[in-house]
Biopython code that builds the backbone (N, CA, C, O; Angstrom):
import numpy as np
from Bio.PDB.StructureBuilder import StructureBuilder

atoms = [
    (1, "MET", "N", (9.276, -25.357, 15.204)),
    (1, "MET", "CA", (8.974, -26.548, 14.460)),
    (1, "MET", "C", (9.664, -26.466, 13.105)),
    (1, "MET", "O", (9.636, -25.431, 12.439)),
    (2, "ASP", "N", (10.274, -27.555, 12.716)),
    (2, "ASP", "CA", (10.925, -27.610, 11.409)),
    (2, "ASP", "C", (9.881, -27.807, 10.326)),
    (2, "ASP", "O", (8.815, -28.370, 10.577)),
    (3, "PRO", "N", (10.185, -27.345, 9.127)),
    (3, "PRO", "CA", (9.259, -27.551, 8.016)),
    (3, "PRO", "C", (9.213, -29.027, 7.626)),
    (3, "PRO", "O", (9.965, -29.848, 8.151)),
    (4, "ARG", "N", (8.331, -29.340, 6.712)),
    (4, "ARG", "CA", (8.201, -30.723, 6.266)),
    (4, "ARG", "C", (9.535, -31.230, 5.714)),
    (4, "ARG", "O", (10.353, -30.430, 5.261)),
    (5, "PRO", "N", (9.766, -32.530, 5.744)),
    (5, "PRO", "CA", (11.019, -33.079, 5.216)),
    (5, "PRO", "C", (11.228, -32.691, 3.755)),
    (5, "PRO", "O", (10.293, -32.729, 2.955)),
    (6, "GLY", "N", (12.443, -32.324, 3.419)),
    (6, "GLY", "CA", (12.779, -31.966, 2.043)),
    (6, "GLY", "C", (12.433, -30.541, 1.671)),
    (6, "GLY", "O", (12.565, -30.169, 0.505)),
    (7, "ALA", "N", (11.991, -29.725, 2.623)),
    (7, "ALA", "CA", (11.642, -28.334, 2.320)),
    (7, "ALA", "C", (12.893, -27.559, 1.935)),
    (7, "ALA", "O", (13.979, -27.820, 2.452)),
    (8, "SER", "N", (12.733, -26.610, 1.029)),
    (8, "SER", "CA", (13.868, -25.775, 0.632)),
    (8, "SER", "C", (13.839, -24.475, 1.431)),
    (8, "SER", "O", (12.847, -24.161, 2.088)),
    (9, "LEU", "N", (14.917, -23.736, 1.370)),
    (9, "LEU", "CA", (15.009, -22.490, 2.121)),
    (9, "LEU", "C", (14.123, -21.403, 1.528)),
    (9, "LEU", "O", (13.813, -20.426, 2.209)),
    (10, "GLY", "N", (13.716, -21.550, 0.288)),
    (10, "GLY", "CA", (12.789, -20.596, -0.309)),
    (10, "GLY", "C", (13.485, -19.421, -0.969)),
    (10, "GLY", "O", (14.712, -19.333, -1.006)),
    (11, "THR", "N", (12.661, -18.518, -1.491)),
    (11, "THR", "CA", (13.152, -17.338, -2.195)),
    (11, "THR", "C", (13.340, -16.188, -1.210)),
    (11, "THR", "O", (12.513, -15.972, -0.324)),
    (12, "VAL", "N", (14.417, -15.467, -1.373)),
    (12, "VAL", "CA", (14.730, -14.350, -0.484)),
    (12, "VAL", "C", (14.267, -13.053, -1.122)),
    (12, "VAL", "O", (14.550, -12.797, -2.293)),
    (13, "ASN", "N", (13.551, -12.230, -0.350)),
    (13, "ASN", "CA", (13.164, -10.910, -0.798)),
    (13, "ASN", "C", (14.304, -9.966, -0.400)),
    (13, "ASN", "O", (14.347, -9.474, 0.728)),
    (14, "THR", "N", (15.205, -9.724, -1.317)),
    (14, "THR", "CA", (16.406, -8.943, -1.051)),
    (14, "THR", "C", (16.091, -7.532, -0.579)),
    (14, "THR", "O", (16.759, -7.016, 0.318)),
    (15, "ASP", "N", (15.082, -6.902, -1.171)),
    (15, "ASP", "CA", (14.745, -5.527, -0.775)),
    (15, "ASP", "C", (14.326, -5.453, 0.691)),
    (15, "ASP", "O", (14.771, -4.566, 1.418)),
    (16, "HIS", "N", (13.477, -6.374, 1.125)),
    (16, "HIS", "CA", (13.047, -6.377, 2.527)),
    (16, "HIS", "C", (14.217, -6.682, 3.455)),
    (16, "HIS", "O", (14.384, -6.051, 4.498)),
    (17, "GLU", "N", (15.017, -7.659, 3.055)),
    (17, "GLU", "CA", (16.156, -8.044, 3.879)),
    (17, "GLU", "C", (17.129, -6.874, 4.031)),
    (17, "GLU", "O", (17.588, -6.590, 5.138)),
    (18, "LEU", "N", (17.439, -6.205, 2.941)),
    (18, "LEU", "CA", (18.356, -5.063, 3.003)),
    (18, "LEU", "C", (17.771, -3.913, 3.816)),
    (18, "LEU", "O", (18.516, -3.203, 4.492)),
    (19, "ALA", "N", (16.465, -3.715, 3.767)),
    (19, "ALA", "CA", (15.837, -2.647, 4.563)),
    (19, "ALA", "C", (16.075, -2.889, 6.051)),
    (19, "ALA", "O", (16.439, -1.962, 6.775)),
    (20, "TYR", "N", (15.874, -4.113, 6.512)),
    (20, "TYR", "CA", (16.137, -4.441, 7.915)),
    (20, "TYR", "C", (17.610, -4.256, 8.253)),
    (20, "TYR", "O", (17.948, -3.653, 9.271)),
    (21, "LEU", "N", (18.485, -4.776, 7.393)),
    (21, "LEU", "CA", (19.916, -4.710, 7.675)),
    (21, "LEU", "C", (20.418, -3.266, 7.691)),
    (21, "LEU", "O", (21.259, -2.916, 8.519)),
    (22, "ARG", "N", (19.921, -2.441, 6.803)),
    (22, "ARG", "CA", (20.329, -1.030, 6.779)),
    (22, "ARG", "C", (19.819, -0.279, 8.008)),
    (22, "ARG", "O", (20.410, 0.716, 8.427)),
    (23, "ALA", "N", (18.719, -0.764, 8.579)),
    (23, "ALA", "CA", (18.175, -0.155, 9.799)),
    (23, "ALA", "C", (18.915, -0.646, 11.046)),
    (23, "ALA", "O", (18.672, -0.159, 12.150)),
    (24, "GLY", "N", (19.814, -1.607, 10.864)),
    (24, "GLY", "CA", (20.639, -2.075, 11.977)),
    (24, "GLY", "C", (20.116, -3.292, 12.708)),
    (24, "GLY", "O", (20.518, -3.541, 13.844)),
    (25, "SER", "N", (19.227, -4.060, 12.087)),
    (25, "SER", "CA", (18.735, -5.260, 12.753)),
    (25, "SER", "C", (18.613, -6.409, 11.753)),
    (25, "SER", "O", (18.567, -6.206, 10.540)),
    (26, "ASP", "N", (18.563, -7.608, 12.299)),
    (26, "ASP", "CA", (18.315, -8.781, 11.454)),
    (26, "ASP", "C", (16.825, -8.851, 11.163)),
    (26, "ASP", "O", (16.015, -8.462, 12.005)),
    (27, "PRO", "N", (16.446, -9.340, 9.986)),
    (27, "PRO", "CA", (15.022, -9.579, 9.742)),
    (27, "PRO", "C", (14.517, -10.609, 10.760)),
    (27, "PRO", "O", (15.199, -11.603, 11.010)),
    (28, "PRO", "N", (13.348, -10.392, 11.345)),
    (28, "PRO", "CA", (12.869, -11.310, 12.389)),
    (28, "PRO", "C", (12.703, -12.744, 11.902)),
    (28, "PRO", "O", (12.839, -13.678, 12.693)),
    (29, "TRP", "N", (12.413, -12.940, 10.621)),
    (29, "TRP", "CA", (12.236, -14.302, 10.112)),
    (29, "TRP", "C", (13.563, -15.036, 9.960)),
    (29, "TRP", "O", (13.569, -16.241, 9.708)),
    (30, "GLU", "N", (14.686, -14.337, 10.109)),
    (30, "GLU", "CA", (15.999, -14.984, 10.028)),
    (30, "GLU", "C", (16.627, -15.198, 11.402)),
    (30, "GLU", "O", (17.789, -15.591, 11.501)),
    (31, "ARG", "N", (15.861, -14.942, 12.461)),
    (31, "ARG", "CA", (16.344, -15.170, 13.818)),
    (31, "ARG", "C", (15.692, -16.442, 14.353)),
    (31, "ARG", "O", (14.470, -16.490, 14.493)),
    (32, "PRO", "N", (16.490, -17.482, 14.659)),
    (32, "PRO", "CA", (15.924, -18.743, 15.147)),
    (32, "PRO", "C", (15.162, -18.560, 16.467)),
    (32, "PRO", "O", (15.616, -17.848, 17.363)),
    (33, "HIS", "N", (14.021, -19.201, 16.567)),
    (33, "HIS", "CA", (13.199, -19.176, 17.780)),
    (33, "HIS", "C", (12.849, -20.605, 18.184)),
    (33, "HIS", "O", (12.759, -21.503, 17.347)),
    (34, "ARG", "N", (12.657, -20.787, 19.476)),
    (34, "ARG", "CA", (12.147, -22.057, 20.000)),
    (34, "ARG", "C", (11.168, -21.723, 21.115)),
    (34, "ARG", "O", (11.512, -21.017, 22.063)),
    (35, "ASP", "N", (9.966, -22.228, 20.999)),
    (35, "ASP", "CA", (8.907, -21.984, 21.980)),
    (35, "ASP", "C", (8.688, -20.492, 22.210)),
    (35, "ASP", "O", (8.439, -20.059, 23.335)),
    (36, "GLY", "N", (8.783, -19.710, 21.132)),
    (36, "GLY", "CA", (8.544, -18.273, 21.220)),
    (36, "GLY", "C", (9.703, -17.464, 21.758)),
    (36, "GLY", "O", (9.573, -16.253, 21.938)),
    (37, "ILE", "N", (10.832, -18.099, 22.020)),
    (37, "ILE", "CA", (12.006, -17.408, 22.569)),
    (37, "ILE", "C", (13.080, -17.334, 21.495)),
    (37, "ILE", "O", (13.378, -18.329, 20.834)),
    (38, "ASP", "N", (13.662, -16.146, 21.323)),
    (38, "ASP", "CA", (14.737, -15.940, 20.352)),
    (38, "ASP", "C", (15.989, -16.659, 20.840)),
    (38, "ASP", "O", (16.500, -16.360, 21.919)),
    (39, "ILE", "N", (16.481, -17.601, 20.052)),
    (39, "ILE", "CA", (17.677, -18.370, 20.430)),
    (39, "ILE", "C", (18.845, -18.095, 19.478)),
    (39, "ILE", "O", (19.744, -18.924, 19.337)),
    (40, "THR", "N", (18.828, -16.932, 18.829)),
    (40, "THR", "CA", (19.886, -16.600, 17.877)),
    (40, "THR", "C", (21.265, -16.655, 18.526)),
    (40, "THR", "O", (22.232, -17.079, 17.893)),
    (41, "ASP", "N", (21.361, -16.230, 19.782)),
    (41, "ASP", "CA", (22.644, -16.204, 20.470)),
    (41, "ASP", "C", (23.000, -17.530, 21.136)),
    (41, "ASP", "O", (23.975, -17.605, 21.884)),
    (42, "THR", "N", (22.220, -18.574, 20.872)),
    (42, "THR", "CA", (22.466, -19.897, 21.441)),
    (42, "THR", "C", (22.510, -20.927, 20.321)),
    (42, "THR", "O", (21.592, -21.738, 20.203)),
    (43, "PRO", "N", (23.551, -20.916, 19.497)),
    (43, "PRO", "CA", (23.609, -21.811, 18.333)),
    (43, "PRO", "C", (23.472, -23.296, 18.660)),
    (43, "PRO", "O", (23.003, -24.067, 17.823)),
    (44, "GLU", "N", (23.872, -23.705, 19.858)),
    (44, "GLU", "CA", (23.763, -25.126, 20.195)),
    (44, "GLU", "C", (22.303, -25.567, 20.340)),
    (44, "GLU", "O", (22.026, -26.766, 20.357)),
    (45, "ALA", "N", (21.376, -24.627, 20.443)),
    (45, "ALA", "CA", (19.945, -24.958, 20.563)),
    (45, "ALA", "C", (19.232, -24.957, 19.213)),
    (45, "ALA", "O", (18.053, -25.303, 19.141)),
    (46, "TRP", "N", (19.923, -24.577, 18.153)),
    (46, "TRP", "CA", (19.295, -24.521, 16.828)),
    (46, "TRP", "C", (19.038, -25.924, 16.290)),
    (46, "TRP", "O", (19.793, -26.857, 16.566)),
    (47, "THR", "N", (17.972, -26.058, 15.526)),
    (47, "THR", "CA", (17.723, -27.309, 14.796)),
    (47, "THR", "C", (18.593, -27.283, 13.531)),
    (47, "THR", "O", (19.102, -26.226, 13.159)),
    (48, "PRO", "N", (18.765, -28.414, 12.878)),
    (48, "PRO", "CA", (19.557, -28.415, 11.637)),
    (48, "PRO", "C", (18.995, -27.443, 10.586)),
    (48, "PRO", "O", (19.760, -26.775, 9.891)),
    (49, "TYR", "N", (17.669, -27.364, 10.471)),
    (49, "TYR", "CA", (17.069, -26.431, 9.513)),
    (49, "TYR", "C", (17.387, -24.985, 9.894)),
    (49, "TYR", "O", (17.746, -24.184, 9.031)),
    (50, "GLN", "N", (17.258, -24.645, 11.183)),
    (50, "GLN", "CA", (17.566, -23.289, 11.628)),
    (50, "GLN", "C", (19.029, -22.953, 11.366)),
    (50, "GLN", "O", (19.349, -21.835, 10.964)),
    (51, "ARG", "N", (19.913, -23.913, 11.591)),
    (51, "ARG", "CA", (21.347, -23.700, 11.360)),
    (51, "ARG", "C", (21.605, -23.438, 9.877)),
    (51, "ARG", "O", (22.325, -22.505, 9.521)),
    (52, "GLU", "N", (21.012, -24.266, 9.017)),
    (52, "GLU", "CA", (21.200, -24.097, 7.571)),
    (52, "GLU", "C", (20.679, -22.739, 7.115)),
    (52, "GLU", "O", (21.331, -22.043, 6.337)),
    (53, "ARG", "N", (19.505, -22.372, 7.604)),
    (53, "ARG", "CA", (18.904, -21.096, 7.218)),
    (53, "ARG", "C", (19.723, -19.917, 7.728)),
    (53, "ARG", "O", (19.927, -18.947, 6.997)),
    (54, "ARG", "N", (20.197, -19.985, 8.977)),
    (54, "ARG", "CA", (20.985, -18.887, 9.550)),
    (54, "ARG", "C", (22.319, -18.744, 8.826)),
    (54, "ARG", "O", (22.757, -17.626, 8.552)),
    (55, "LEU", "N", (22.968, -19.859, 8.516)),
    (55, "LEU", "CA", (24.246, -19.793, 7.803)),
    (55, "LEU", "C", (24.065, -19.223, 6.401)),
    (55, "LEU", "O", (24.928, -18.488, 5.920)),
    (56, "ALA", "N", (22.958, -19.550, 5.740)),
    (56, "ALA", "CA", (22.672, -18.986, 4.424)),
    (56, "ALA", "C", (22.452, -17.478, 4.540)),
    (56, "ALA", "O", (22.909, -16.717, 3.687)),
    (57, "PHE", "N", (21.753, -17.045, 5.590)),
    (57, "PHE", "CA", (21.524, -15.624, 5.821)),
    (57, "PHE", "C", (22.851, -14.899, 6.046)),
    (57, "PHE", "O", (23.091, -13.847, 5.453)),
    (58, "GLU", "N", (23.703, -15.451, 6.890)),
    (58, "GLU", "CA", (24.996, -14.822, 7.174)),
    (58, "GLU", "C", (25.864, -14.745, 5.921)),
    (58, "GLU", "O", (26.613, -13.783, 5.753)),
    (59, "ALA", "N", (25.776, -15.734, 5.045)),
    (59, "ALA", "CA", (26.514, -15.699, 3.777)),
    (59, "ALA", "C", (25.980, -14.583, 2.884)),
    (59, "ALA", "O", (26.756, -13.894, 2.222)),
    (60, "ARG", "N", (24.651, -14.397, 2.861)),
    (60, "ARG", "CA", (24.072, -13.303, 2.067)),
    (60, "ARG", "C", (24.504, -11.950, 2.614)),
    (60, "ARG", "O", (24.799, -11.038, 1.842)),
    (61, "VAL", "N", (24.545, -11.808, 3.939)),
    (61, "VAL", "CA", (24.975, -10.541, 4.544)),
    (61, "VAL", "C", (26.420, -10.243, 4.151)),
    (61, "VAL", "O", (26.749, -9.103, 3.824)),
    (62, "ALA", "N", (27.280, -11.253, 4.181)),
    (62, "ALA", "CA", (28.674, -11.060, 3.767)),
    (62, "ALA", "C", (28.739, -10.633, 2.302)),
    (62, "ALA", "O", (29.539, -9.769, 1.944)),
    (63, "ALA", "N", (27.906, -11.231, 1.457)),
    (63, "ALA", "CA", (27.878, -10.864, 0.034)),
    (63, "ALA", "C", (27.382, -9.429, -0.141)),
    (63, "ALA", "O", (27.914, -8.694, -0.973)),
    (64, "TYR", "N", (26.366, -9.014, 0.634)),
    (64, "TYR", "CA", (25.881, -7.629, 0.564)),
    (64, "TYR", "C", (27.000, -6.656, 0.927)),
    (64, "TYR", "O", (27.185, -5.631, 0.272)),
    (65, "ARG", "N", (27.734, -6.990, 1.973)),
    (65, "ARG", "CA", (28.842, -6.104, 2.396)),
    (65, "ARG", "C", (29.929, -6.043, 1.327)),
    (65, "ARG", "O", (30.472, -4.973, 1.050)),
    (66, "GLN", "N", (30.244, -7.180, 0.733)),
    (66, "GLN", "CA", (31.278, -7.225, -0.294)),
    (66, "GLN", "C", (30.871, -6.408, -1.519)),
    (66, "GLN", "O", (31.714, -5.751, -2.130)),
    (67, "ARG", "N", (29.594, -6.442, -1.884)),
    (67, "ARG", "CA", (29.109, -5.681, -3.033)),
    (67, "ARG", "C", (28.919, -4.209, -2.720)),
    (67, "ARG", "O", (28.746, -3.398, -3.630)),
    (68, "GLY", "N", (28.948, -3.852, -1.441)),
    (68, "GLY", "CA", (28.759, -2.466, -1.052)),
    (68, "GLY", "C", (27.306, -2.077, -0.841)),
    (68, "GLY", "O", (26.989, -0.889, -0.788)),
    (69, "ASP", "N", (26.410, -3.064, -0.720)),
    (69, "ASP", "CA", (25.008, -2.788, -0.474)),
    (69, "ASP", "C", (24.744, -2.363, 0.969)),
    (69, "ASP", "O", (23.712, -1.759, 1.262)),
    (70, "LEU", "N", (25.675, -2.676, 1.868)),
    (70, "LEU", "CA", (25.545, -2.296, 3.281)),
    (70, "LEU", "C", (26.701, -1.405, 3.684)),
    (70, "LEU", "O", (26.778, -0.975, 4.835)),
]
sb = StructureBuilder()
sb.init_structure("model")
sb.init_model(0)
sb.init_chain("A")
sb.init_seg("    ")
for serial, (resi, resn, name, xyz) in enumerate(atoms, 1):
    if name == "N":
        sb.init_residue(resn, " ", resi, " ")
    sb.init_atom(name, np.array(xyz, "f"), 0.0, 1.0, " ", f" {name:<3s}", serial, name[0])
structure = sb.get_structure()
């Protein structure tokens, strides 16, 4: 389910996110789901909100790698 109209992506807890990424996995809250099923590998099934959130996550991961955090 998408959040209410006009919802923002929210604040990112960088420490938690980096802990998951350093352990070799995506944070579970950044993996799109539909009806309880992980659809991360099926981008055509993502909602616009899930797409926006996932693309923002992937941009942060690229920035972490560029800074040497990963």
